DRENFITOR-885115 format. One record per atom (N, C-alpha, C): chain; atom name; x, y, z; residue in one letter. Coordinates in Angstrom, 2 decimals. Layout:
REM DRENFITOR-885115
  unit  site       c1       c2       c3  code
     A    CA        X        Y        Z     A
...
END
This chain:
REM DRENFITOR-885115
  unit  site       c1       c2       c3  code
     A     N    -4.67   -73.77    67.11     M
     A    CA    -4.70   -72.99    68.18     M
     A     C    -4.94   -73.69    69.56     M
     A     N    -4.28   -73.83    70.84     E
     A    CA    -4.01   -74.32    71.85     E
     A     C    -5.34   -74.03    72.77     E
     A     N    -5.67   -75.11    72.77     D
     A    CA    -6.94   -75.47    73.94     D
     A     C    -6.40   -75.02    75.26     D
     A     N    -5.53   -75.40    75.85     L
     A    CA    -5.24   -75.10    77.02     L
     A     C    -4.29   -73.99    76.89     L
     A     N    -4.55   -72.93    77.92     L
     A    CA    -3.59   -71.78    77.90     L
     A     C    -3.02   -71.30    79.63     L
     A     N    -1.35   -71.42    79.75     Q
     A    CA    -0.78   -71.51    80.91     Q
     A     C    -1.09   -70.15    81.72     Q
     A     N    -1.62   -70.69    82.72     V
     A    CA    -1.67   -69.23    83.32     V
     A     C    -0.68   -69.06    84.68     V
     A     N     0.16   -70.06    85.08     G
     A    CA     1.02   -70.04    86.07     G
     A     C     1.66   -71.29    86.12     G
     A     N     3.02   -71.31    86.93     V
     A    CA     3.75   -72.24    87.28     V
     A     C     3.47   -72.33    89.07     V
     A     N     3.82   -73.60    89.46     I
     A    CA     3.59   -73.41    91.20     I
     A     C     5.21   -73.92    91.21     I
     A     N     5.92   -72.78    92.10     T
     A    CA     7.16   -72.75    92.33     T
     A     C     7.26   -73.30    93.69     T
     A     N     6.75   -73.39    94.53     T
     A    CA     6.73   -74.05    95.95     T
     A     C     5.77   -73.90    96.99     T
     A     N     5.61   -74.62    97.78     T
     A    CA     4.70   -74.83    98.57     T
     A     C     4.63   -73.54    99.75     T
     A     N     3.77   -73.19   100.38     H
     A    CA     3.29   -71.96   101.23     H
     A     C     2.73   -72.34   102.59     H
     A     N     3.10   -72.75   103.58     G
     A    CA     2.91   -73.06   104.86     G
     A     C     2.85   -74.41   104.76     G
     A     N     1.97   -74.97   105.62     I
     A    CA     1.80   -76.83   105.94     I
     A     C     0.47   -77.09   105.36     I
     A     N    -0.54   -76.18   105.14     R
     A    CA    -1.59   -77.01   104.75     R
     A     C    -2.29   -76.52   103.44     R
     A     N    -1.18   -77.48   102.20     G
     A    CA    -1.58   -77.37   101.17     G
     A     C    -1.22   -76.54   100.30     G
     A     N    -1.38   -75.14   100.98     Q
     A    CA    -1.06   -73.66    99.88     Q
     A     C     0.35   -73.84    99.17     Q
     A     N     0.21   -73.33    97.67     V
     A    CA     1.16   -73.53    96.72     V
     A     C     1.65   -72.18    96.32     V
     A     N     2.94   -71.39    96.26     K
     A    CA     3.10   -70.04    95.95     K
     A     C     3.31   -70.68    94.26     K
     A     N     2.30   -69.58    93.33     V
     A    CA     2.34   -69.93    91.98     V
     A     C     2.77   -68.67    91.18     V
     A     N     3.61   -68.90    90.21     F
     A    CA     4.22   -67.42    89.67     F
     A     C     3.36   -67.13    88.28     F
     A     N     2.69   -66.36    88.31     P
     A    CA     1.23   -66.06    87.09     P
     A     C     2.57   -65.94    85.83     P
     A     N     2.16   -66.32    85.07     T
     A    CA     2.21   -66.36    83.52     T
     A     C     1.49   -65.97    82.77     T
     A     N     0.74   -65.07    83.31     T
     A    CA    -0.59   -64.54    82.84     T
     A     C    -0.62   -62.62    82.59     T
     A     N    -1.13   -61.81    82.06     D
     A    CA    -0.70   -60.24    82.47     D
     A     C    -1.67   -60.02    83.65     D
     A     N    -2.30   -60.57    84.25     D
     A    CA    -3.16   -59.67    85.34     D
     A     C    -3.13   -60.61    86.34     D
     A     N    -2.47   -60.49    87.23     I
     A    CA    -2.62   -61.59    88.23     I
     A     C    -3.96   -61.43    88.91     I
     A     N    -4.52   -60.61    89.21     R
     A    CA    -5.78   -60.77    89.89     R
     A     C    -6.75   -61.76    89.20     R
     A     N    -6.33   -62.28    87.97     R
     A    CA    -7.37   -62.98    87.09     R
     A     C    -7.51   -64.19    87.95     R
     A     N    -6.74   -64.68    88.96     F
     A    CA    -7.05   -65.56    89.93     F
     A     C    -8.01   -65.09    90.84     F
     A     N    -8.49   -64.23    91.17     D
     A    CA    -9.70   -63.92    91.74     D
     A     C   -10.88   -64.87    91.40     D
     A     N   -11.09   -64.84    89.86     D
     A    CA   -12.44   -65.42    89.41     D
     A     C   -12.23   -66.87    88.94     D
     A     N   -10.97   -67.49    89.19     L
     A    CA   -10.44   -68.73    88.61     L
     A     C   -11.04   -69.85    89.70     L
     A     N   -11.92   -70.84    89.11     K
     A    CA   -12.49   -71.84    90.17     K
     A     C   -11.62   -73.10    89.54     K
     A     N   -11.21   -73.34    88.44     E
     A    CA   -10.83   -74.54    87.96     E
     A     C    -9.51   -74.43    87.05     E
     A     N    -8.98   -75.45    87.26     V
     A    CA    -7.46   -75.26    86.39     V
     A     C    -7.06   -76.57    86.27     V
     A     N    -5.94   -76.54    85.23     K
     A    CA    -5.52   -78.11    84.98     K
     A     C    -3.99   -77.89    85.08     K
     A     N    -3.51   -78.73    85.77     M
     A    CA    -2.15   -79.14    86.77     M
     A     C    -1.76   -79.99    85.87     M
     A     N    -0.49   -79.64    85.08     I
     A    CA     0.26   -80.86    84.21     I
     A     C     1.78   -80.96    84.86     I
     A     N     2.36   -81.96    85.43     A
     A    CA     3.51   -82.27    85.60     A
     A     C     3.98   -83.46    85.60     A
     A     N     4.92   -83.01    84.23     G
     A    CA     5.14   -84.30    83.67     G
     A     C     4.36   -85.21    83.47     G
     A     N     3.95   -86.46    83.37     K
     A    CA     2.94   -87.02    82.71     K
     A     C     1.68   -87.42    83.43     K
     A     N     1.51   -86.53    84.78     T
     A    CA     0.62   -86.68    85.31     T
     A     C    -0.51   -85.26    84.96     T
     A     N    -1.57   -85.38    85.05     E
     A    CA    -2.59   -84.52    84.53     E
     A     C    -3.44   -84.42    85.58     E
     A     N    -4.19   -83.29    86.16     M
     A    CA    -5.39   -83.31    87.28     M
     A     C    -6.14   -82.22    86.99     M
     A     N    -7.33   -82.40    87.21     D
     A    CA    -8.13   -81.31    87.06     D
     A     C    -8.29   -80.60    88.46     D
     A     N    -8.14   -79.67    88.99     L
     A    CA    -8.28   -79.01    90.06     L
     A     C    -9.44   -78.07    90.54     L
     A     N    -9.91   -77.77    91.80     T
     A    CA   -10.86   -76.52    91.86     T
     A     C   -10.12   -75.74    92.83     T
     A     N   -10.04   -74.65    92.32     V
     A    CA    -9.43   -73.59    93.35     V
     A     C   -10.32   -73.46    94.88     V
     A     N    -9.85   -73.37    95.88     E
     A    CA   -10.75   -73.44    96.70     E
     A     C   -10.48   -72.07    97.80     E
     A     N    -9.45   -71.34    97.55     A
     A    CA    -8.98   -69.96    98.17     A
     A     C    -7.59   -69.22    97.22     A
     A     N    -7.33   -68.30    97.44     V
     A    CA    -6.63   -67.36    96.98     V
     A     C    -6.03   -66.45    97.24     V
     A     N    -5.07   -65.73    97.84     Q
     A    CA    -4.49   -64.50    98.29     Q
     A     C    -3.29   -64.19    97.45     Q
     A     N    -2.47   -63.07    97.85     Y
     A    CA    -1.51   -62.44    97.38     Y
     A     C    -0.24   -62.24    98.01     Y
     A     N     1.15   -62.75    97.29     F
     A    CA     1.96   -62.09    98.03     F
     A     C     2.97   -61.67    97.25     F
     A     N     3.78   -60.51    96.92     K
     A    CA     4.01   -59.91    96.26     K
     A     C     3.84   -60.28    94.53     K
     A     N     4.72   -61.00    93.93     Q
     A    CA     4.50   -61.06    92.30     Q
     A     C     3.84   -62.22    92.79     Q
     A     N     3.10   -63.45    93.88     F
     A    CA     2.84   -64.93    93.48     F
     A     C     1.73   -64.88    93.97     F
     A     N     0.66   -65.67    93.39     A
     A    CA    -0.69   -65.81    93.83     A
     A     C    -0.28   -66.91    94.61     A
     A     N    -0.96   -66.82    96.02     I
     A    CA    -0.87   -68.18    97.14     I
     A     C    -2.41   -68.82    96.29     I
     A     N    -2.15   -70.50    96.24     L
     A    CA    -3.38   -70.82    96.06     L
     A     C    -3.61   -72.00    96.61     L
     A     N    -5.16   -72.26    97.19     K
     A    CA    -5.39   -73.46    97.80     K
     A     C    -6.22   -74.57    97.10     K
     A     N    -5.86   -75.68    96.72     F
     A    CA    -6.81   -76.67    96.21     F
     A     C    -7.58   -77.39    97.03     F
     A     N    -8.81   -77.75    96.44     K
     A    CA    -9.54   -78.36    97.22     K
     A     C    -9.18   -79.93    97.40     K
     A     N    -9.06   -80.64    98.31     G
     A    CA    -8.53   -81.95    98.51     G
     A     C    -6.91   -82.02    99.06     G
     A     N    -6.20   -81.14    98.67     F
     A    CA    -5.06   -80.88    99.30     F
     A     C    -4.81   -79.96   100.31     F
     A     N    -4.67   -80.95   101.54     D
     A    CA    -5.14   -80.32   102.61     D
     A     C    -3.54   -80.06   103.56     D
     A     N    -2.68   -80.85   103.10     H
     A    CA    -1.36   -80.94   103.85     H
     A     C     0.24   -80.73   103.02     H
     A     N     0.83   -80.01   103.19     I
     A    CA     2.00   -80.21   102.65     I
     A     C     2.77   -81.05   102.04     I
     A     N     2.59   -82.29   102.43     N
     A    CA     3.05   -83.68   101.78     N
     A     C     1.61   -83.93   100.85     N
     A     N     0.72   -83.64   100.41     D
     A    CA    -0.24   -83.71    99.69     D
     A     C     0.35   -82.80    98.52     D
     A     N     0.75   -81.44    98.16     I
     A    CA     0.81   -80.89    97.24     I
     A     C     2.46   -80.56    97.02     I
     A     N     3.76   -81.10    97.83     E
     A    CA     4.89   -80.90    97.56     E
     A     C     5.49   -81.24    96.14     E
     A     N     4.95   -82.77    96.05     K
     A    CA     5.56   -83.40    94.95     K
     A     C     5.28   -82.65    93.48     K
     A     N     4.50   -81.45    93.58     Y
     A    CA     3.90   -81.08    92.42     Y
     A     C     4.92   -79.57    92.02     Y
     A     N     5.93   -79.05    92.85     K
     A    CA     6.44   -78.27    92.50     K
     A     C     7.35   -78.14    91.34     K
     A     N     7.03   -76.76    90.37     G
     A    CA     7.65   -77.00    89.08     G
     A     C     6.03   -77.46    87.91     G
     A     N     5.01   -77.77    88.50     A
     A    CA     3.61   -78.05    87.56     A
     A     C     3.46   -76.90    86.93     A
     A     N     2.66   -76.95    85.83     K
     A    CA     2.09   -75.66    85.02     K
     A     C     0.46   -76.01    85.35     K
     A     N     0.27   -75.06    85.36     L
     A    CA    -1.45   -74.69    85.84     L
     A     C    -1.83   -73.93    84.19     L
     A     N    -3.05   -74.55    84.20     Y
     A    CA    -3.62   -73.80    82.67     Y
     A     C    -5.12   -74.15    82.58     Y
     A     N    -5.90   -73.27    81.80     V
     A    CA    -7.18   -72.85    82.11     V
     A     C    -7.60   -73.48    80.36     V
     A     N    -8.72   -73.83    80.15     T
     A    CA    -9.29   -74.00    79.14     T
     A     C   -10.04   -72.35    78.48     T
     A     N   -10.13   -72.86    77.45     R
     A    CA    -9.93   -71.37    76.43     R
     A     C   -11.38   -71.01    77.01     R
     A     N   -12.79   -71.55    77.29     E
     A    CA   -13.86   -70.80    78.21     E
     A     C   -13.42   -70.61    79.26     E
     A     N   -12.69   -70.79    80.21     N
     A    CA   -12.18   -70.07    81.11     N
     A     C   -11.44   -68.97    81.32     N
     A     N   -10.67   -68.61    79.99     A
     A    CA    -9.94   -67.79    79.89     A
     A     C   -10.32   -66.55    79.85     A
     A     N    -9.34   -65.20    80.25     V
     A    CA    -9.98   -63.96    80.53     V
     A     C   -10.15   -63.34    79.10     V
     A     N   -11.28   -62.54    78.83     S
     A    CA   -11.91   -61.68    77.75     S
     A     C   -10.71   -61.24    77.22     S
     A     N   -10.86   -61.18    75.98     L
     A    CA    -9.68   -60.07    75.43     L
     A     C   -10.43   -58.86    74.30     L
     A     N    -9.73   -57.81    74.41     E
     A    CA   -10.02   -56.49    73.59     E
     A     C   -10.11   -56.86    72.35     E
     A     N   -10.75   -55.72    71.55     D
     A    CA   -10.06   -56.20    70.05     D
     A     C    -8.33   -55.93    70.00     D
     A     N    -7.93   -56.40    69.27     N
     A    CA    -6.59   -56.19    68.85     N
     A     C    -6.06   -57.11    70.15     N
     A     N    -6.38   -57.79    70.97     E
     A    CA    -5.65   -58.54    71.78     E
     A     C    -5.51   -60.06    71.10     E
     A     N    -4.63   -60.45    71.68     Y
     A    CA    -4.43   -61.83    71.31     Y
     A     C    -3.49   -62.76    72.29     Y
     A     N    -3.96   -64.26    72.59     F
     A    CA    -3.13   -64.75    73.56     F
     A     C    -1.56   -65.52    72.88     F
     A     N    -0.48   -64.82    73.43     V
     A    CA     0.60   -65.52    73.14     V
     A     C     0.96   -66.47    72.87     V
     A     N     0.14   -67.71    73.19     A
     A    CA     0.18   -69.18    72.34     A
     A     C    -0.43   -69.01    70.87     A
     A     N    -1.22   -68.03    70.79     D
     A    CA    -1.87   -68.08    69.91     D
     A     C    -1.19   -67.42    68.44     D
     A     N     0.06   -66.37    68.92     L
     A    CA     0.58   -66.02    68.11     L
     A     C     1.69   -66.74    67.85     L
     A     N     2.73   -67.27    68.72     I
     A    CA     3.39   -68.63    68.60     I
     A     C     3.53   -69.17    67.21     I
     A     N     4.59   -69.33    65.91     G
     A    CA     4.04   -70.01    64.79     G
     A     C     3.48   -69.21    63.85     G
     A     N     3.05   -67.99    64.09     L
     A    CA     2.35   -67.06    62.94     L
     A     C     3.58   -66.83    61.82     L
     A     N     3.11   -67.02    59.99     S
     A    CA     3.78   -66.35    59.50     S
     A     C     3.73   -64.85    59.82     S
     A     N     5.38   -63.77    59.24     V
     A    CA     5.00   -62.85    59.44     V
     A     C     5.55   -62.16    58.36     V
     A     N     4.65   -61.29    57.50     I
     A    CA     5.04   -60.70    55.80     I
     A     C     4.98   -59.44    55.89     I
     A     N     5.61   -59.11    55.41     C
     A    CA     5.86   -57.38    54.88     C
     A     C     4.65   -57.23    54.01     C
     A     N     4.14   -55.79    53.62     E
     A    CA     3.30   -55.39    53.50     E
     A     C     3.51   -55.60    51.92     E
     A     N     4.58   -55.75    51.21     D
     A    CA     5.36   -55.81    49.83     D
     A     C     5.03   -57.66    49.79     D
     A     N     4.80   -58.39    50.43     G
     A    CA     4.60   -59.72    50.36     G
     A     C     5.83   -60.33    50.89     G
     A     N     6.92   -59.80    51.02     Q
     A    CA     8.14   -60.52    51.71     Q
     A     C     7.63   -61.57    52.84     Q
     A     N     8.33   -62.12    52.79     V
     A    CA     8.19   -63.47    54.06     V
     A     C     8.93   -63.06    55.09     V
     A     N     9.08   -62.58    56.02     L
     A    CA    10.26   -62.41    57.21     L
     A     C    10.75   -63.64    58.04     L
     A     N     9.63   -64.44    58.30     G
     A    CA     9.75   -65.76    58.96     G
     A     C     8.46   -65.93    59.80     G
     A     N     8.79   -66.40    61.20     T
     A    CA     7.99   -67.38    61.91     T
     A     C     8.05   -66.57    63.36     T
     A     N     6.70   -66.38    64.18     I
     A    CA     7.11   -65.84    65.24     I
     A     C     7.38   -66.59    66.08     I
     A     N     8.69   -66.75    67.19     R
     A    CA     9.09   -68.21    67.97     R
     A     C     8.96   -67.48    69.23     R
     A     N     8.71   -66.33    69.75     D
     A    CA     8.66   -65.89    71.08     D
     A     C     7.82   -64.78    70.93     D
     A     N     7.32   -63.99    72.44     V
     A    CA     6.86   -62.33    72.52     V
     A     C     7.41   -61.94    73.90     V
     A     N     8.11   -61.34    73.65     L
     A    CA     9.08   -60.67    75.01     L
     A     C     8.02   -59.74    75.60     L
     A     N     7.90   -59.30    77.04     S
     A    CA     6.99   -58.46    77.53     S
     A     C     8.14   -57.27    78.07     S
     A     N     8.47   -56.41    77.31     T
     A    CA     9.09   -55.07    78.23     T
     A     C     8.37   -53.80    78.75     T
     A     N     7.28   -54.11    78.90     G
     A    CA     6.97   -53.15    79.55     G
     A     C     6.27   -51.81    78.73     G
     A     N     6.76   -51.33    78.22     A
     A    CA     6.06   -49.84    77.22     A
     A     C     5.68   -50.98    76.04     A
     A     N     6.05   -52.00    75.22     N
     A    CA     5.01   -52.73    74.57     N
     A     C     5.69   -53.86    74.46     N
     A     N     4.83   -54.99    73.58     D
     A    CA     5.71   -56.12    73.50     D
     A     C     6.44   -56.41    72.26     D
     A     N     7.23   -57.42    72.28     V
     A    CA     8.17   -57.51    70.83     V
     A     C     8.22   -58.98    70.53     V
     A     N     7.87   -59.05    69.30     Y
     A    CA     7.75   -60.24    68.55     Y
     A     C     8.55   -60.37    67.92     Y
     A     N     9.56   -61.81    68.68     V
     A    CA    10.88   -62.58    68.03     V
     A     C    10.44   -63.30    67.13     V
     A     N    11.04   -63.24    65.41     V
     A    CA    10.64   -63.65    64.57     V
     A     C    11.75   -64.16    63.83     V
     A     N    11.87   -65.73    63.68     A
     A    CA    13.03   -66.28    63.03     A
     A     C    12.90   -66.41    61.97     A
     A     N    13.49   -66.18    60.92     D
     A    CA    13.93   -65.60    59.50     D
     A     C    14.47   -67.21    58.71     D
     A     N    14.73   -68.48    59.34     G
     A    CA    15.10   -69.78    58.99     G
     A     C    16.51   -69.66    58.71     G
     A     N    16.97   -69.03    58.58     S
     A    CA    18.33   -68.87    58.69     S
     A     C    19.17   -68.75    59.81     S
     A     N    18.73   -68.72    61.05     G
     A    CA    19.26   -68.36    62.40     G
     A     C    19.17   -67.11    62.67     G
     A     N    18.83   -66.34    61.91     R
     A    CA    19.19   -64.96    62.41     R
     A     C    17.21   -64.27    63.10     R
     A     N    17.31   -63.58    64.12     E
     A    CA    16.18   -63.35    64.99     E
     A     C    16.00   -61.85    64.21     E
     A     N    14.86   -61.36    64.60     I
     A    CA    14.15   -60.29    64.13     I
     A     C    13.35   -59.68    65.10     I
     A     N    13.80   -58.51    65.61     L
     A    CA    12.86   -58.01    66.69     L
     A     C    11.61   -57.21    66.33     L
     A     N    10.57   -57.13    66.67     L
     A    CA     9.23   -56.59    65.65     L
     A     C     8.63   -55.79    67.06     L
     A     N     8.50   -54.77    67.43     P
     A    CA     7.72   -54.03    68.25     P
     A     C     6.53   -54.20    67.74     P
     A     N     5.37   -54.65    69.11     A
     A    CA     4.00   -54.53    68.74     A
     A     C     3.36   -53.13    68.83     A
     A     N     3.74   -52.49    67.80     I
     A    CA     2.98   -51.00    67.82     I
     A     C     2.32   -50.95    66.66     I
     A     N     1.23   -49.71    66.53     K
     A    CA     0.66   -49.98    65.43     K
     A     C     0.98   -49.65    64.24     K
     A     N     2.17   -48.60    64.28     D
     A    CA     3.07   -48.30    63.09     D
     A     C     3.48   -49.59    62.35     D
     A     N     3.73   -50.73    63.21     C
     A    CA     4.47   -51.67    62.91     C
     A     C     3.86   -52.56    62.58     C
     A     N     2.66   -53.35    63.20     I
     A    CA     1.69   -54.52    62.95     I
     A     C     0.59   -53.76    62.58     I
     A     N     0.30   -54.36    61.16     L
     A    CA    -0.50   -54.21    60.40     L
     A     C    -2.36   -54.66    60.72     L
     A     N    -2.12   -55.78    60.65     S
     A    CA    -3.27   -56.73    60.76     S
     A     C    -2.64   -57.94    61.45     S
     A     N    -3.24   -58.70    62.12     V
     A    CA    -3.06   -60.44    62.59     V
     A     C    -4.28   -61.10    62.29     V
     A     N    -4.41   -62.31    61.70     S
     A    CA    -5.11   -63.05    61.11     S
     A     C    -4.75   -64.67    61.36     S
     A     N    -5.59   -65.17    62.85     L
     A    CA    -5.36   -66.11    63.39     L
     A     C    -5.93   -67.52    62.54     L
     A     N    -7.24   -67.20    61.41     E
     A    CA    -7.35   -68.23    60.54     E
     A     C    -6.29   -68.49    59.56     E
     A     N    -5.86   -67.30    58.89     K
     A    CA    -4.63   -67.40    57.89     K
     A     C    -3.51   -67.73    58.57     K
     A     N    -3.16   -67.77    59.80     Q
     A    CA    -1.95   -67.96    60.71     Q
     A     C    -0.53   -66.90    60.27     Q
     A     N    -1.17   -65.64    59.90     E
     A    CA    -0.26   -64.90    59.02     E
     A     C    -0.32   -63.55    59.97     E
     A     N     0.70   -62.43    60.05     M
     A    CA     0.55   -61.37    60.66     M
     A     C     1.31   -60.39    59.37     M
     A     N     0.79   -59.31    59.15     K
     A    CA     1.24   -58.34    58.16     K
     A     C     1.72   -57.16    58.62     K
     A     N     2.95   -56.89    58.32     V
     A    CA     3.96   -55.88    59.52     V
     A     C     4.50   -54.90    58.07     V
     A     N     4.51   -53.31    58.78     H
     A    CA     5.35   -52.72    57.77     H
     A     C     6.87   -52.36    58.45     H
     A     N     7.71   -52.77    57.98     L
     A    CA     8.98   -52.38    58.44     L
     A     C     9.20   -51.36    58.86     L
     A     N     9.68   -50.72    59.94     L
     A    CA    10.12   -49.58    60.26     L
     A     C    11.86   -49.16    59.83     L
     A     N    12.25   -48.32    59.84     D
     A    CA    13.48   -48.17    59.53     D
     A     C    14.54   -48.41    60.48     D
     A     N    15.45   -49.26    60.33     G
     A    CA    16.20   -49.86    61.01     G
     A     C    16.25   -51.24    61.52     G
     A     N    14.83   -51.59    61.55     L
     A    CA    14.64   -52.94    62.22     L
     A     C    15.41   -53.89    61.59     L
     A     N    16.12   -54.02    60.43     L
     A    CA    16.54   -55.17    59.90     L
     A     C    17.87   -55.27    59.73     L
     A     N    18.49   -53.97    60.82     D
     A    CA    20.09   -53.62    60.53     D
     A     C    20.74   -54.30    61.71     D
END
């Protein structure tokens, strides 16, 4: 399991007072309202930052970090990724998982056939879709719906599935 969970990416500066535009990589952009601390990773540079202020503009969060008061202080961190620790992550409901925890899970059919491992999770709007790599270069797309996903065990690192008609065609 990942210790850090990505919540955003700094896309550019905003104004001249050290604010940055952050593209959220979380389902709920409003999660930044309660965010007090983040870890910024830019190449080999890692920093723990305190969030001083949050605003929103279109699909972006505008963040101001303590100690970064001028555009020149923060400009070099464009493209940096922002992370939170598991302790600072949002609470999940039953049968909800962080994408980082699903990547790499073995996918097994109800008859015991191993389909492959989860390589990616696509958000489509209606439901997520799990991209399963079968080892031969082929990808299988599984909808994240109750009819298809039978169980997820992070402890066993596996997901049991029911293959709906047409998914392997």
